[in-house]
N, C-alpha and C positions, 0 to 999 in steps of 0.2 A: 751658482741658477739656485732656483728655489724648486725644490720637488715635496710630495703629501711624504708624514712619520709614516702614515700611517699603508696607504699604498701603493705611493711609490706616484705617485701622478705627475704630470710633471708637463715643458713645449714637446708642440707637438710642430711640423711641418708639413705645409699643404697647400694647396693651390687653391683661391679663388678666377671660375667662371665667370664672362661675363656677358651679355648679351649672344655678343659673336664670338662667340666659344676661344678667347683667346685670358693664357691664365699667365695669369700674374702668383707671385708667390709670393705670401703670407702668415701667422703665426698663427694656430692655437692655445692660445692660455690656457693652464689649469685656473679658478677657480678659489685661489688661498688664500689661509688668514692665519694668520702670527694669533697664533688663544693660546693660555697658559690647562695643559694637560697635568693630566696626574696618575705617570706610569705607575705597572705592577709590584717594583718594593716600595711605592708606596710614594716615595718623592714626587719634585713638581719639578717643570720642563717646559719652558714657553719652545717652540714648533710652530712649523708649519702643517699648515692639516689644510686640504679641498673640503668647498661646502656638502662631497657626493657624500665624509665618509662621518663628517658633524652631523648632518640631515639622517643620516643609518643609523647613530647612537653609538656610534665605535668606537672611541674615546671622550672618559671625561674630563670634563671641564670644572675647573678649578674656580668657583665665584671671592674674590675677597671682599673682606670684614671687617670692622671699620669702622 
């Protein structure tokens, strides 16, 4: 199962509730993106990161030149 490399966010299980109060199982999936990240030691790795961590600037994205 995919998991955020920074915060560990993953799929959560809950229920959707209809107008008539029926409860049906559903999944809340994290908004994960597979991006190239520069790690603390300077190496580059392709990992899954959630959109919230990308927007907060918790990872340094690597841009290909060439």
